[in-house]
Structures are given as C-alpha cells and as structure tokens.
MITORMI-773744 format. One record per residue: x, y, z of N, C-alpha, C in turn; residue number from 1. Coordinates in steps of 0.2 Angstrom, whole numbers. Each point is the difference from the previous one (the first is absolute). Layout:
BEGIN
    n.x    n.y    n.z   ca.x   ca.y   ca.z    c.x    c.y    c.z   nr
      X      Y      Z      X      Y      Z      X      Y      Z  NUM
...
This chain:
BEGIN
    n.x    n.y    n.z   ca.x   ca.y   ca.z    c.x    c.y    c.z   nr
     14    -50   -246      8      5      0      0      6     -2    1
      5      3      5     -2      7     -1      4      3     -4    2
      0      4     -3      2      3     -6      9      3      2    3
      3     -3     -4      7      4      1      1      5     -7    4
      3      4      2      4      6     -3      5     -1     -2    5
      2     -5     -3      7     -3     -1      4     -3     -6    6
      0      5     -3      1     -3    -10      9     -2     -1    7
      3     -2      3      6     -4     -2     -2     -8      6    8
      1     -4     -6     -1     -7      0      4     -5      8    9
      4      4     -3      7     -7      9     -3      7      7   10
     -4      5     -1     -3      3      6     -6     -1      1   11
     -3     -1     -5     -7     -1      2     -2     -7      3   12
      3     -6     -3      2     -9      4      2      3      7   13
      5      4      0      4      1     10     -9      2      1   14
     -2      4     -1     -5      5      4     -6     -7      1   15
     -3     -2     -5     -5     -5      2      3     -5      5   16
      6     -2      1      2     -6      4      0      5      7   17
      0      7      2     -1      2      5     -5      3      0   18
     -6     -1     -3     -8      2      3     -3      0      8   19
      5     -9      1     -4     -1      6      3      1      8   20
      6      4     -4      2      3      7     -2      9      3   21
     -4      0     -3     -3     10      2     -9     -1     -2   22
     -1      5      4     -6      1      1     -5      0     -8   23
     -7     -2     -1     -1     -1     -5     -3      7     -2   24
      1      5      2     -1      8     -3      9      1     -2   25
      2     -3     -1      9      1      0     -2      3     -9   26
      5      4     -3      1      3     -5      6     -2     -3   27
      0     -3     -3      8     -3     -3     -2      3     -9   28
      8      3      1      0      5     -5     10      1      0   29
      1      0     -9      6     -1      0      0     10     -2   30
      8     -1      3     -1      9      1     11     -2     -4   31
      1      8      0      6      3     -1      0     -2     -8   32
      6      2     -3      1      3     -7      1     -7     -4   33
     -1     -2     -5     -3     -4     -6      4     -5      1   34
      8      4      0      7     -3     -1      1     -3      9   35
     -2      1      5      2     -4      6     -6     -3      2   36
     -7     -1     -2     -5      0      5      2     -2      7   37
     -8      0      6     -2     -3      4     -4      0      2   38
     -2     -5      6     -8     -2      3      0      5      6   39
     -6      2      0      0      2      4     -8     -1      5   40
      1     -4      6     -8      1      2     -1      1      6   41
     -7      2     -1     -2      6      5     -9      1      4   42
      0      1      4     -6      0      2     -1      5      6   43
     -8      0      4      1      4      4     -8     -3      5   44
      5     -1      8     -5     -3      3     -4      9      5   45
     -8     -4     -2     -4      6      6      4      1      5   46
     -5      6      4      0      2      6      1     10     -1   47
     -1      0      6      3      7      2      6      2     -1   48
     -1      5     -3      8      4      1      3      1      6   49
      7     -1      0      3      0      4     -3     -3      8   50
     -1     -8     -5      2     -5      5     -1     -5     -3   51
      1     -5      5      4     -8     -7     -8     -1     -1   52
      3     -4     -7     -4     -1     -5      0      2     -6   53
      0      8      2     -3      6     -8     10      0     -2   54
      1     -3     -6      7     -1     -1      1     -3     -6   55
      4      3     -5      0     -2     -7      6     -7      1   56
      0     -4     -4      4     -5      2      5     -2     -9   57
      5     -1      0      3      0     -6      6     -6     -1   58
      1     -2     -6      7     -5     -1      0      1     -8   59
      9      3      2      3      1     -8      3     -7     -1   60
      0     -1     -4      4     -3     -3      4      1     -6   61
      7     -1      3      5      2     -7      5     -5     -1   62
      1      0     -7      2     -5     -5      6      1     -5   63
      4     -1      0      8      0     -4     -3      3     -8   64
      0      8     -3     -4     -2     -6      3     -4     -5   65
      6     -2      0      4     -3     -4     -3     -8     -2   66
     -4     -3      6     -1     -6      3     -9      0     -5   67
     -1      5      0     -8      1     -1      3      2     -8   68
      2      3     -2      1      2     -9      0     -7     -3   69
      5     -6      5      4     -5     -4     -9     -9      5   70
     -4      5      1     -7     -5      3     -3     -5     -2   71
      1      2    -10     -4     -4     -4      4     -6     -1   72
      7     -2      1      5     -4     -1      1     -4      7   73
     -5      0      5      0     -2      7     -3     -8     -4   74
      2     -5      3     -5     -7      0     -4      1      4   75
     -5     -2     -1     -5     -3      3      2     -3      8   76
      1     -5      1      4     -2      6      4      6      5   77
      2      5     -4      6      5      4     -7      5      0   78
     -5      3     -4     -5      2      1     -4     -1      8   79
      0     -8      0     -6      0      8      5      0      4   80
      6     -3     -1      5      1      6      0      7      3   81
     -1      4     -6      2      8      5     -7      4      4   82
     -4     -5     -3     -8      4      2      2     -3      9   83
      0     -7      1      2     -3      2      4      4      8   84
      4      2     -4      7      3      4     -3      8      2   85
     -3      3     -5     -4      6      3     -3      1      4   86
     -5     -6      2     -5      0      2      3     -4     10   87
      7     -3     -3      0     -1      8      3      5      3   88
      4      7     -3      2      4      0     -5      4      4   89
     -3      0     -2     -8      5      3     -5     -5      4   90
      2     -4      4     -2     -2      7      1      2      5   91
      6      3      0      5      3      5     -4      7      1   92
     -4      2     -4      0      6      3     -7      3      3   93
      0      3      6     -5     -1      5     -3      7     -1   94
     -8      2      0     -4      3      1     -3      1      9   95
      3      5      2     -6      3      5     -3      4      0   96
     -7     -2     -1     -4      4      0     -3      7      4   97
      1     -7      8     -1      3      6      4      7      3   98
      6      1     -3      5      4      1      0      8     -5   99
     -2      3      2      1      8     -2      4      2     -4  100
      7      0      4      5      2     -1      4     -9     -6  101
     -3     -4     -2      4     -8     -4      2      6     -7  102
      5     -6     -2      2      1     -7     -5     -3     -4  103
     -4      5     -6     -1     -1     -3      0     -1     -8  104
      6      1      0      4      0     -8      6     -6      0  105
     -1     -6     -5      8     -3      3      1      3     -8  106
      6     -4     -2      4     -1     -4      4     -6     -1  107
     -3     -4     -6      2     -5     -1      5      1     -5  108
      7     -3      2      3      1    -10      2     -8      3  109
      0     -2     -8     -2     -5     -4      8     -3     -5  110
      5     -1      4      5     -2     -3      0     -5     -6  111
      7      0     -5      0     -3     -4      1     -9      1  112
      1     -1      6      1     -8      1     -8     -1      3  113
     -6      3      0     -5     -2      1     -2     -3     -6  114
      4      0     -7     -4      0     -7      6     -9     -3  115
      5      0      3      5     -6      0     -2     -6      4  116
      1     -3     -3     -2     -6     -1      3     -7      5  117
C-alpha cells in the first residue's frame, strides 16, 4: 500500500478509500491549516513539455472544518457512509490526458450532509 501523508484519522480513512480512483504514482497529502485540513491528491503524467501528456494533475478535497473537529464523535457506520459518498463524488472527475488545454486541477467541496446518516 502506498504511503499516505495524512494525520487526521477521518481524512486518512477517506484517503484510503479513494486510492484506487487515482494512478498508482499519485501522492496523497493532508494540506492546509491544522484547524481546517484538506486532502490533496497529485500526480504527473510523462511527456514532452507543451505536448499532451506532460501535465501535473490534482484533486483538492475541502471539508467542513467544524465537522472534522467532531470527526472522532462520528459512528463507524457514519464514517463508512461518508467514505463511500466522497468516493461517489469523485467518480465524475474526468482527466483528459490527451488534451494539452485540459483542466488539471479539480476542487471537490465535501458538504456536511455527506457525513449525516
């Protein structure tokens, strides 16, 4: 299993759940201030500069800071459900590796409702 640079327990669980949606060389890190951490998944495709394929890619997952503070209070079922919901939110992301003008950074805002049963 690849190393995750994530300290927050809930974010760590969510990151593990998302790993298979991204290339095996993707880095998964916790970013942002300690009071409002986010997940950032990034990777680079190979290729020649200014040609299709030579692009840095990333997905920034932003979470409600108040929710993350109470993350330890969530039940196991709520955590499992939240992981699956964030995973579902990620399935719509499309990375067009052949287009040099493609969007290469996506931001996914994860609302509080994702963590509610």
